[in-house]
PDB file with SEQRES, HELIX, SHEET and CRYST1 records, atoms N, CA, C and O in Angstrom:
SEQRES   1 A   74  MET ASP THR SER ARG CYS ARG PRO LEU SER GLU SER LEU          
SEQRES   2 A   74  SER ASN LEU ALA GLU GLU VAL SER ALA LEU GLU ARG ARG          
SEQRES   3 A   74  VAL SER ASP ALA ILE PHE ASP ALA VAL ARG ALA GLN LEU          
SEQRES   4 A   74  ARG ASP GLU GLY ALA ASP GLU ALA HIS GLU LEU GLU LYS          
SEQRES   5 A   74  ARG LEU ALA LYS VAL ARG ARG SER LEU GLN LYS ALA GLU          
SEQRES   6 A   74  VAL LEU LEU ARG GLY TYR ASP ARG ASP                          
HELIX    1 AA1 THR A    3  LEU A   39  1                                  37    
HELIX    2 AA2 ALA A   44  ARG A   73  1                                  30    
CRYST1    1.000    1.000    1.000  90.00  90.00  90.00 P 1           1          
ATOM      1  N   MET A   1    -140.836  34.080  40.185  1.00  0.00           N  
ATOM      2  CA  MET A   1    -140.080  33.584  41.328  1.00  0.00           C  
ATOM      3  C   MET A   1    -140.944  32.603  42.102  1.00  0.00           C  
ATOM      4  O   MET A   1    -142.134  32.835  42.315  1.00  0.00           O  
ATOM      5  N   ASP A   2    -140.339  31.526  42.513  1.00  0.00           N  
ATOM      6  CA  ASP A   2    -141.037  30.500  43.270  1.00  0.00           C  
ATOM      7  C   ASP A   2    -141.127  30.940  44.728  1.00  0.00           C  
ATOM      8  O   ASP A   2    -140.127  30.922  45.446  1.00  0.00           O  
ATOM      9  N   THR A   3    -142.321  31.334  45.168  1.00  0.00           N  
ATOM     10  CA  THR A   3    -142.498  31.837  46.533  1.00  0.00           C  
ATOM     11  C   THR A   3    -142.631  30.721  47.556  1.00  0.00           C  
ATOM     12  O   THR A   3    -142.581  30.984  48.758  1.00  0.00           O  
ATOM     13  N   SER A   4    -142.798  29.488  47.113  1.00  0.00           N  
ATOM     14  CA  SER A   4    -142.947  28.388  48.080  1.00  0.00           C  
ATOM     15  C   SER A   4    -141.680  28.202  48.901  1.00  0.00           C  
ATOM     16  O   SER A   4    -141.744  27.809  50.066  1.00  0.00           O  
ATOM     17  N   ARG A   5    -140.522  28.485  48.296  1.00  0.00           N  
ATOM     18  CA  ARG A   5    -139.266  28.362  49.036  1.00  0.00           C  
ATOM     19  C   ARG A   5    -139.045  29.575  49.941  1.00  0.00           C  
ATOM     20  O   ARG A   5    -138.398  29.455  50.982  1.00  0.00           O  
ATOM     21  N   CYS A   6    -139.562  30.718  49.568  1.00  0.00           N  
ATOM     22  CA  CYS A   6    -139.375  31.944  50.350  1.00  0.00           C  
ATOM     23  C   CYS A   6    -140.306  32.000  51.552  1.00  0.00           C  
ATOM     24  O   CYS A   6    -139.978  32.612  52.568  1.00  0.00           O  
ATOM     25  N   ARG A   7    -141.451  31.372  51.438  1.00  0.00           N  
ATOM     26  CA  ARG A   7    -142.439  31.457  52.509  1.00  0.00           C  
ATOM     27  C   ARG A   7    -141.888  30.978  53.852  1.00  0.00           C  
ATOM     28  O   ARG A   7    -142.058  31.683  54.847  1.00  0.00           O  
ATOM     29  N   PRO A   8    -141.237  29.818  53.931  1.00  0.00           N  
ATOM     30  CA  PRO A   8    -140.713  29.401  55.237  1.00  0.00           C  
ATOM     31  C   PRO A   8    -139.709  30.411  55.807  1.00  0.00           C  
ATOM     32  O   PRO A   8    -139.721  30.678  57.009  1.00  0.00           O  
ATOM     33  N   LEU A   9    -138.851  30.968  54.968  1.00  0.00           N  
ATOM     34  CA  LEU A   9    -137.900  31.965  55.427  1.00  0.00           C  
ATOM     35  C   LEU A   9    -138.645  33.207  55.900  1.00  0.00           C  
ATOM     36  O   LEU A   9    -138.318  33.776  56.941  1.00  0.00           O  
ATOM     37  N   SER A  10    -139.634  33.617  55.141  1.00  0.00           N  
ATOM     38  CA  SER A  10    -140.428  34.784  55.513  1.00  0.00           C  
ATOM     39  C   SER A  10    -141.131  34.567  56.848  1.00  0.00           C  
ATOM     40  O   SER A  10    -141.131  35.452  57.704  1.00  0.00           O  
ATOM     41  N   GLU A  11    -141.725  33.403  57.024  1.00  0.00           N  
ATOM     42  CA  GLU A  11    -142.397  33.087  58.288  1.00  0.00           C  
ATOM     43  C   GLU A  11    -141.394  33.034  59.432  1.00  0.00           C  
ATOM     44  O   GLU A  11    -141.683  33.487  60.540  1.00  0.00           O  
ATOM     45  N   SER A  12    -140.216  32.480  59.162  1.00  0.00           N  
ATOM     46  CA  SER A  12    -139.173  32.398  60.176  1.00  0.00           C  
ATOM     47  C   SER A  12    -138.734  33.798  60.608  1.00  0.00           C  
ATOM     48  O   SER A  12    -138.551  34.062  61.796  1.00  0.00           O  
ATOM     49  N   LEU A  13    -138.570  34.686  59.631  1.00  0.00           N  
ATOM     50  CA  LEU A  13    -138.172  36.054  59.953  1.00  0.00           C  
ATOM     51  C   LEU A  13    -139.279  36.793  60.683  1.00  0.00           C  
ATOM     52  O   LEU A  13    -139.008  37.617  61.558  1.00  0.00           O  
ATOM     53  N   SER A  14    -140.510  36.508  60.334  1.00  0.00           N  
ATOM     54  CA  SER A  14    -141.643  37.116  61.034  1.00  0.00           C  
ATOM     55  C   SER A  14    -141.668  36.662  62.490  1.00  0.00           C  
ATOM     56  O   SER A  14    -141.900  37.465  63.394  1.00  0.00           O  
ATOM     57  N   ASN A  15    -141.430  35.386  62.708  1.00  0.00           N  
ATOM     58  CA  ASN A  15    -141.366  34.868  64.080  1.00  0.00           C  
ATOM     59  C   ASN A  15    -140.208  35.497  64.847  1.00  0.00           C  
ATOM     60  O   ASN A  15    -140.343  35.833  66.023  1.00  0.00           O  
ATOM     61  N   LEU A  16    -139.081  35.652  64.182  1.00  0.00           N  
ATOM     62  CA  LEU A  16    -137.927  36.283  64.807  1.00  0.00           C  
ATOM     63  C   LEU A  16    -138.247  37.743  65.152  1.00  0.00           C  
ATOM     64  O   LEU A  16    -137.847  38.232  66.208  1.00  0.00           O  
ATOM     65  N   ALA A  17    -138.957  38.430  64.274  1.00  0.00           N  
ATOM     66  CA  ALA A  17    -139.362  39.813  64.540  1.00  0.00           C  
ATOM     67  C   ALA A  17    -140.247  39.878  65.781  1.00  0.00           C  
ATOM     68  O   ALA A  17    -140.130  40.804  66.584  1.00  0.00           O  
ATOM     69  N   GLU A  18    -141.127  38.902  65.936  1.00  0.00           N  
ATOM     70  CA  GLU A  18    -141.986  38.859  67.131  1.00  0.00           C  
ATOM     71  C   GLU A  18    -141.154  38.672  68.395  1.00  0.00           C  
ATOM     72  O   GLU A  18    -141.421  39.303  69.418  1.00  0.00           O  
ATOM     73  N   GLU A  19    -140.152  37.811  68.323  1.00  0.00           N  
ATOM     74  CA  GLU A  19    -139.280  37.594  69.480  1.00  0.00           C  
ATOM     75  C   GLU A  19    -138.488  38.849  69.811  1.00  0.00           C  
ATOM     76  O   GLU A  19    -138.321  39.188  70.982  1.00  0.00           O  
ATOM     77  N   VAL A  20    -138.000  39.541  68.789  1.00  0.00           N  
ATOM     78  CA  VAL A  20    -137.274  40.789  69.001  1.00  0.00           C  
ATOM     79  C   VAL A  20    -138.200  41.827  69.636  1.00  0.00           C  
ATOM     80  O   VAL A  20    -137.794  42.566  70.532  1.00  0.00           O  
ATOM     81  N   SER A  21    -139.434  41.874  69.168  1.00  0.00           N  
ATOM     82  CA  SER A  21    -140.409  42.808  69.724  1.00  0.00           C  
ATOM     83  C   SER A  21    -140.669  42.518  71.198  1.00  0.00           C  
ATOM     84  O   SER A  21    -140.760  43.441  72.008  1.00  0.00           O  
ATOM     85  N   ALA A  22    -140.789  41.251  71.543  1.00  0.00           N  
ATOM     86  CA  ALA A  22    -140.996  40.874  72.946  1.00  0.00           C  
ATOM     87  C   ALA A  22    -139.786  41.273  73.793  1.00  0.00           C  
ATOM     88  O   ALA A  22    -139.939  41.749  74.918  1.00  0.00           O  
ATOM     89  N   LEU A  23    -138.604  41.081  73.255  1.00  0.00           N  
ATOM     90  CA  LEU A  23    -137.384  41.473  73.964  1.00  0.00           C  
ATOM     91  C   LEU A  23    -137.335  42.985  74.141  1.00  0.00           C  
ATOM     92  O   LEU A  23    -136.911  43.473  75.188  1.00  0.00           O  
ATOM     93  N   GLU A  24    -137.762  43.723  73.135  1.00  0.00           N  
ATOM     94  CA  GLU A  24    -137.793  45.184  73.215  1.00  0.00           C  
ATOM     95  C   GLU A  24    -138.725  45.639  74.338  1.00  0.00           C  
ATOM     96  O   GLU A  24    -138.424  46.592  75.056  1.00  0.00           O  
ATOM     97  N   ARG A  25    -139.856  44.953  74.482  1.00  0.00           N  
ATOM     98  CA  ARG A  25    -140.780  45.297  75.567  1.00  0.00           C  
ATOM     99  C   ARG A  25    -140.145  45.033  76.939  1.00  0.00           C  
ATOM    100  O   ARG A  25    -140.345  45.804  77.877  1.00  0.00           O  
ATOM    101  N   ARG A  26    -139.389  43.955  77.048  1.00  0.00           N  
ATOM    102  CA  ARG A  26    -138.702  43.661  78.312  1.00  0.00           C  
ATOM    103  C   ARG A  26    -137.655  44.720  78.625  1.00  0.00           C  
ATOM    104  O   ARG A  26    -137.503  45.129  79.776  1.00  0.00           O  
ATOM    105  N   VAL A  27    -136.937  45.162  77.606  1.00  0.00           N  
ATOM    106  CA  VAL A  27    -135.943  46.215  77.797  1.00  0.00           C  
ATOM    107  C   VAL A  27    -136.638  47.515  78.204  1.00  0.00           C  
ATOM    108  O   VAL A  27    -136.138  48.244  79.061  1.00  0.00           O  
ATOM    109  N   SER A  28    -137.777  47.805  77.599  1.00  0.00           N  
ATOM    110  CA  SER A  28    -138.543  49.007  77.977  1.00  0.00           C  
ATOM    111  C   SER A  28    -138.935  48.954  79.443  1.00  0.00           C  
ATOM    112  O   SER A  28    -138.854  49.959  80.148  1.00  0.00           O  
ATOM    113  N   ASP A  29    -139.357  47.792  79.899  1.00  0.00           N  
ATOM    114  CA  ASP A  29    -139.695  47.634  81.320  1.00  0.00           C  
ATOM    115  C   ASP A  29    -138.480  47.913  82.201  1.00  0.00           C  
ATOM    116  O   ASP A  29    -138.594  48.555  83.245  1.00  0.00           O  
ATOM    117  N   ALA A  30    -137.327  47.429  81.774  1.00  0.00           N  
ATOM    118  CA  ALA A  30    -136.101  47.655  82.546  1.00  0.00           C  
ATOM    119  C   ALA A  30    -135.746  49.135  82.569  1.00  0.00           C  
ATOM    120  O   ALA A  30    -135.233  49.634  83.571  1.00  0.00           O  
ATOM    121  N   ILE A  31    -136.011  49.839  81.479  1.00  0.00           N  
ATOM    122  CA  ILE A  31    -135.766  51.286  81.442  1.00  0.00           C  
ATOM    123  C   ILE A  31    -136.644  51.981  82.476  1.00  0.00           C  
ATOM    124  O   ILE A  31    -136.175  52.838  83.224  1.00  0.00           O  
ATOM    125  N   PHE A  32    -137.918  51.608  82.512  1.00  0.00           N  
ATOM    126  CA  PHE A  32    -138.813  52.221  83.496  1.00  0.00           C  
ATOM    127  C   PHE A  32    -138.344  51.932  84.921  1.00  0.00           C  
ATOM    128  O   PHE A  32    -138.443  52.797  85.792  1.00  0.00           O  
ATOM    129  N   ASP A  33    -137.841  50.735  85.163  1.00  0.00           N  
ATOM    130  CA  ASP A  33    -137.312  50.409  86.490  1.00  0.00           C  
ATOM    131  C   ASP A  33    -136.125  51.310  86.829  1.00  0.00           C  
ATOM    132  O   ASP A  33    -136.003  51.784  87.959  1.00  0.00           O  
ATOM    133  N   ALA A  34    -135.252  51.543  85.848  1.00  0.00           N  
ATOM    134  CA  ALA A  34    -134.091  52.409  86.070  1.00  0.00           C  
ATOM    135  C   ALA A  34    -134.533  53.846  86.344  1.00  0.00           C  
ATOM    136  O   ALA A  34    -133.963  54.517  87.204  1.00  0.00           O  
ATOM    137  N   VAL A  35    -135.533  54.312  85.627  1.00  0.00           N  
ATOM    138  CA  VAL A  35    -136.048  55.670  85.851  1.00  0.00           C  
ATOM    139  C   VAL A  35    -136.666  55.778  87.243  1.00  0.00           C  
ATOM    140  O   VAL A  35    -136.459  56.767  87.946  1.00  0.00           O  
ATOM    141  N   ARG A  36    -137.418  54.766  87.632  1.00  0.00           N  
ATOM    142  CA  ARG A  36    -138.011  54.773  88.977  1.00  0.00           C  
ATOM    143  C   ARG A  36    -136.921  54.825  90.051  1.00  0.00           C  
ATOM    144  O   ARG A  36    -137.065  55.520  91.057  1.00  0.00           O  
ATOM    145  N   ALA A  37    -135.839  54.092  89.831  1.00  0.00           N  
ATOM    146  CA  ALA A  37    -134.730  54.108  90.788  1.00  0.00           C  
ATOM    147  C   ALA A  37    -134.108  55.503  90.857  1.00  0.00           C  
ATOM    148  O   ALA A  37    -133.730  55.968  91.932  1.00  0.00           O  
ATOM    149  N   GLN A  38    -134.005  56.162  89.711  1.00  0.00           N  
ATOM    150  CA  GLN A  38    -133.481  57.529  89.704  1.00  0.00           C  
ATOM    151  C   GLN A  38    -134.381  58.452  90.506  1.00  0.00           C  
ATOM    152  O   GLN A  38    -133.902  59.283  91.277  1.00  0.00           O  
ATOM    153  N   LEU A  39    -135.685  58.304  90.323  1.00  0.00           N  
ATOM    154  CA  LEU A  39    -136.630  59.165  91.019  1.00  0.00           C  
ATOM    155  C   LEU A  39    -136.588  58.939  92.525  1.00  0.00           C  
ATOM    156  O   LEU A  39    -136.803  59.863  93.309  1.00  0.00           O  
ATOM    157  N   ARG A  40    -136.311  57.707  92.918  1.00  0.00           N  
ATOM    158  CA  ARG A  40    -136.202  57.401  94.352  1.00  0.00           C  
ATOM    159  C   ARG A  40    -134.794  57.688  94.869  1.00  0.00           C  
ATOM    160  O   ARG A  40    -134.518  57.563  96.062  1.00  0.00           O  
ATOM    161  N   ASP A  41    -133.897  58.079  93.936  1.00  0.00           N  
ATOM    162  CA  ASP A  41    -132.509  58.402  94.253  1.00  0.00           C  
ATOM    163  C   ASP A  41    -131.760  57.209  94.812  1.00  0.00           C  
ATOM    164  O   ASP A  41    -130.871  57.364  95.649  1.00  0.00           O  
ATOM    165  N   GLU A  42    -132.114  56.014  94.350  1.00  0.00           N  
ATOM    166  CA  GLU A  42    -131.408  54.795  94.746  1.00  0.00           C  
ATOM    167  C   GLU A  42    -130.320  54.516  93.715  1.00  0.00           C  
ATOM    168  O   GLU A  42    -130.571  53.860  92.704  1.00  0.00           O  
ATOM    169  N   GLY A  43    -129.161  54.994  93.960  1.00  0.00           N  
ATOM    170  CA  GLY A  43    -128.083  54.816  92.990  1.00  0.00           C  
ATOM    171  C   GLY A  43    -128.391  55.563  91.710  1.00  0.00           C  
ATOM    172  O   GLY A  43    -128.294  55.003  90.618  1.00  0.00           O  
ATOM    173  N   ALA A  44    -128.763  56.830  91.842  1.00  0.00           N  
ATOM    174  CA  ALA A  44    -129.238  57.620  90.709  1.00  0.00           C  
ATOM    175  C   ALA A  44    -128.230  57.658  89.559  1.00  0.00           C  
ATOM    176  O   ALA A  44    -128.616  57.575  88.393  1.00  0.00           O  
ATOM    177  N   ASP A  45    -126.952  57.781  89.881  1.00  0.00           N  
ATOM    178  CA  ASP A  45    -125.942  57.847  88.818  1.00  0.00           C  
ATOM    179  C   ASP A  45    -125.879  56.539  88.038  1.00  0.00           C  
ATOM    180  O   ASP A  45    -125.854  56.539  86.808  1.00  0.00           O  
ATOM    181  N   GLU A  46    -125.852  55.427  88.763  1.00  0.00           N  
ATOM    182  CA  GLU A  46    -125.815  54.123  88.104  1.00  0.00           C  
ATOM    183  C   GLU A  46    -127.089  53.885  87.306  1.00  0.00           C  
ATOM    184  O   GLU A  46    -127.041  53.371  86.188  1.00  0.00           O  
ATOM    185  N   ALA A  47    -128.222  54.257  87.878  1.00  0.00           N  
ATOM    186  CA  ALA A  47    -129.502  54.066  87.189  1.00  0.00           C  
ATOM    187  C   ALA A  47    -129.564  54.907  85.933  1.00  0.00           C  
ATOM    188  O   ALA A  47    -130.109  54.466  84.921  1.00  0.00           O  
ATOM    189  N   HIS A  48    -129.019  56.103  85.977  1.00  0.00           N  
ATOM    190  CA  HIS A  48    -129.028  56.976  84.798  1.00  0.00           C  
ATOM    191  C   HIS A  48    -128.196  56.370  83.668  1.00  0.00           C  
ATOM    192  O   HIS A  48    -128.614  56.371  82.511  1.00  0.00           O  
ATOM    193  N   GLU A  49    -127.026  55.858  84.010  1.00  0.00           N  
ATOM    194  CA  GLU A  49    -126.173  55.219  82.998  1.00  0.00           C  
ATOM    195  C   GLU A  49    -126.845  53.969  82.432  1.00  0.00           C  
ATOM    196  O   GLU A  49    -126.784  53.710  81.231  1.00  0.00           O  
ATOM    197  N   LEU A  50    -127.478  53.210  83.302  1.00  0.00           N  
ATOM    198  CA  LEU A  50    -128.190  52.015  82.859  1.00  0.00           C  
ATOM    199  C   LEU A  50    -129.339  52.398  81.930  1.00  0.00           C  
ATOM    200  O   LEU A  50    -129.557  51.749  80.907  1.00  0.00           O  
ATOM    201  N   GLU A  51    -130.065  53.440  82.284  1.00  0.00           N  
ATOM    202  CA  GLU A  51    -131.170  53.897  81.436  1.00  0.00           C  
ATOM    203  C   GLU A  51    -130.664  54.275  80.050  1.00  0.00           C  
ATOM    204  O   GLU A  51    -131.275  53.905  79.047  1.00  0.00           O  
ATOM    205  N   LYS A  52    -129.559  55.004  79.983  1.00  0.00           N  
ATOM    206  CA  LYS A  52    -129.002  55.409  78.689  1.00  0.00           C  
ATOM    207  C   LYS A  52    -128.596  54.187  77.861  1.00  0.00           C  
ATOM    208  O   LYS A  52    -128.878  54.115  76.665  1.00  0.00           O  
ATOM    209  N   ARG A  53    -127.939  53.244  78.503  1.00  0.00           N  
ATOM    210  CA  ARG A  53    -127.485  52.039  77.798  1.00  0.00           C  
ATOM    211  C   ARG A  53    -128.681  51.218  77.307  1.00  0.00           C  
ATOM    212  O   ARG A  53    -128.688  50.736  76.174  1.00  0.00           O  
ATOM    213  N   LEU A  54    -129.688  51.064  78.168  1.00  0.00           N  
ATOM    214  CA  LEU A  54    -130.882  50.302  77.779  1.00  0.00           C  
ATOM    215  C   LEU A  54    -131.664  51.003  76.674  1.00  0.00           C  
ATOM    216  O   LEU A  54    -132.257  50.343  75.821  1.00  0.00           O  
ATOM    217  N   ALA A  55    -131.670  52.322  76.683  1.00  0.00           N  
ATOM    218  CA  ALA A  55    -132.361  53.069  75.614  1.00  0.00           C  
ATOM    219  C   ALA A  55    -131.692  52.790  74.267  1.00  0.00           C  
ATOM    220  O   ALA A  55    -132.376  52.653  73.253  1.00  0.00           O  
ATOM    221  N   LYS A  56    -130.369  52.707  74.253  1.00  0.00           N  
ATOM    222  CA  LYS A  56    -129.657  52.368  73.014  1.00  0.00           C  
ATOM    223  C   LYS A  56    -130.010  50.959  72.558  1.00  0.00           C  
ATOM    224  O   LYS A  56    -130.225  50.713  71.371  1.00  0.00           O  
ATOM    225  N   VAL A  57    -130.066  50.040  73.517  1.00  0.00           N  
ATOM    226  CA  VAL A  57    -130.427  48.651  73.195  1.00  0.00           C  
ATOM    227  C   VAL A  57    -131.839  48.615  72.605  1.00  0.00           C  
ATOM    228  O   VAL A  57    -132.082  47.945  71.601  1.00  0.00           O  
ATOM    229  N   ARG A  58    -132.763  49.339  73.233  1.00  0.00           N  
ATOM    230  CA  ARG A  58    -134.155  49.356  72.761  1.00  0.00           C  
ATOM    231  C   ARG A  58    -134.240  49.895  71.343  1.00  0.00           C  
ATOM    232  O   ARG A  58    -134.943  49.328  70.505  1.00  0.00           O  
ATOM    233  N   ARG A  59    -133.530  50.987  71.064  1.00  0.00           N  
ATOM    234  CA  ARG A  59    -133.553  51.546  69.700  1.00  0.00           C  
ATOM    235  C   ARG A  59    -132.993  50.542  68.688  1.00  0.00           C  
ATOM    236  O   ARG A  59    -133.520  50.409  67.584  1.00  0.00           O  
ATOM    237  N   SER A  60    -131.944  49.853  69.065  1.00  0.00           N  
ATOM    238  CA  SER A  60    -131.366  48.846  68.163  1.00  0.00           C  
ATOM    239  C   SER A  60    -132.348  47.706  67.908  1.00  0.00           C  
ATOM    240  O   SER A  60    -132.470  47.227  66.780  1.00  0.00           O  
ATOM    241  N   LEU A  61    -133.042  47.276  68.952  1.00  0.00           N  
ATOM    242  CA  LEU A  61    -134.035  46.213  68.787  1.00  0.00           C  
ATOM    243  C   LEU A  61    -135.195  46.678  67.914  1.00  0.00           C  
ATOM    244  O   LEU A  61    -135.713  45.908  67.105  1.00  0.00           O  
ATOM    245  N   GLN A  62    -135.601  47.930  68.073  1.00  0.00           N  
ATOM    246  CA  GLN A  62    -136.675  48.462  67.236  1.00  0.00           C  
ATOM    247  C   GLN A  62    -136.249  48.480  65.773  1.00  0.00           C  
ATOM    248  O   GLN A  62    -137.036  48.139  64.890  1.00  0.00           O  
ATOM    249  N   LYS A  63    -135.010  48.874  65.518  1.00  0.00           N  
ATOM    250  CA  LYS A  63    -134.491  48.879  64.147  1.00  0.00           C  
ATOM    251  C   LYS A  63    -134.448  47.458  63.582  1.00  0.00           C  
ATOM    252  O   LYS A  63    -134.809  47.226  62.428  1.00  0.00           O  
ATOM    253  N   ALA A  64    -133.999  46.508  64.414  1.00  0.00           N  
ATOM    254  CA  ALA A  64    -133.923  45.116  63.963  1.00  0.00           C  
ATOM    255  C   ALA A  64    -135.307  44.593  63.609  1.00  0.00           C  
ATOM    256  O   ALA A  64    -135.473  43.899  62.606  1.00  0.00           O  
ATOM    257  N   GLU A  65    -136.295  44.921  64.426  1.00  0.00           N  
ATOM    258  CA  GLU A  65    -137.657  44.461  64.142  1.00  0.00           C  
ATOM    259  C   GLU A  65    -138.161  45.030  62.825  1.00  0.00           C  
ATOM    260  O   GLU A  65    -138.754  44.309  62.022  1.00  0.00           O  
ATOM    261  N   VAL A  66    -137.930  46.316  62.599  1.00  0.00           N  
ATOM    262  CA  VAL A  66    -138.364  46.948  61.344  1.00  0.00           C  
ATOM    263  C   VAL A  66    -137.686  46.281  60.153  1.00  0.00           C  
ATOM    264  O   VAL A  66    -138.330  46.015  59.138  1.00  0.00           O  
ATOM    265  N   LEU A  67    -136.400  46.012  60.273  1.00  0.00           N  
ATOM    266  CA  LEU A  67    -135.670  45.364  59.179  1.00  0.00           C  
ATOM    267  C   LEU A  67    -136.210  43.956  58.919  1.00  0.00           C  
ATOM    268  O   LEU A  67    -136.386  43.560  57.767  1.00  0.00           O  
ATOM    269  N   LEU A  68    -136.472  43.206  59.985  1.00  0.00           N  
ATOM    270  CA  LEU A  68    -136.999  41.851  59.816  1.00  0.00           C  
ATOM    271  C   LEU A  68    -138.396  41.867  59.192  1.00  0.00           C  
ATOM    272  O   LEU A  68    -138.703  41.052  58.322  1.00  0.00           O  
ATOM    273  N   ARG A  69    -139.223  42.782  59.634  1.00  0.00           N  
ATOM    274  CA  ARG A  69    -140.575  42.874  59.080  1.00  0.00           C  
ATOM    275  C   ARG A  69    -140.548  43.404  57.655  1.00  0.00           C  
ATOM    276  O   ARG A  69    -141.403  43.047  56.844  1.00  0.00           O  
ATOM    277  N   GLY A  70    -139.581  44.248  57.345  1.00  0.00           N  
ATOM    278  CA  GLY A  70    -139.447  44.792  56.003  1.00  0.00           C  
ATOM    279  C   GLY A  70    -139.075  43.746  54.977  1.00  0.00           C  
ATOM    280  O   GLY A  70    -139.332  43.919  53.785  1.00  0.00           O  
ATOM    281  N   TYR A  71    -138.475  42.667  55.428  1.00  0.00           N  
ATOM    282  CA  TYR A  71    -138.108  41.589  54.513  1.00  0.00           C  
ATOM    283  C   TYR A  71    -139.340  41.017  53.828  1.00  0.00           C  
ATOM    284  O   TYR A  71    -139.286  40.643  52.656  1.00  0.00           O  
ATOM    285  N   ASP A  72    -140.448  40.948  54.556  1.00  0.00           N  
ATOM    286  CA  ASP A  72    -141.690  40.413  53.994  1.00  0.00           C  
ATOM    287  C   ASP A  72    -142.210  41.283  52.855  1.00  0.00           C  
ATOM    288  O   ASP A  72    -142.868  40.785  51.941  1.00  0.00           O  
ATOM    289  N   ARG A  73    -141.918  42.579  52.905  1.00  0.00           N  
ATOM    290  CA  ARG A  73    -142.451  43.494  51.901  1.00  0.00           C  
ATOM    291  C   ARG A  73    -141.556  43.632  50.683  1.00  0.00           C  
ATOM    292  O   ARG A  73    -141.996  44.115  49.640  1.00  0.00           O  
ATOM    293  N   ASP A  74    -140.288  43.206  50.807  1.00  0.00           N  
ATOM    294  CA  ASP A  74    -139.340  43.331  49.676  1.00  0.00           C  
ATOM    295  C   ASP A  74    -139.665  42.371  48.564  1.00  0.00           C  
ATOM    296  O   ASP A  74    -138.971  42.347  47.547  1.00  0.00           O  
TER     297      ASP A  74                                                      
END                                                                             
């Protein structure tokens, strides 16, 4: 198999995985903000729902990153 054509795609997916990882870190920060709001009881119900929704987003981003990085190993 000619890997010269695959390399740019592989590098592109690796870069995309890095961007997804950075986004996941931002979502994690937002989760911590929501938890802090719950602890301060500032809209605890809304913050709890936001935390749950953001946790789902974070898990999805983590899965996407693993899939993108796994492409390099296939």
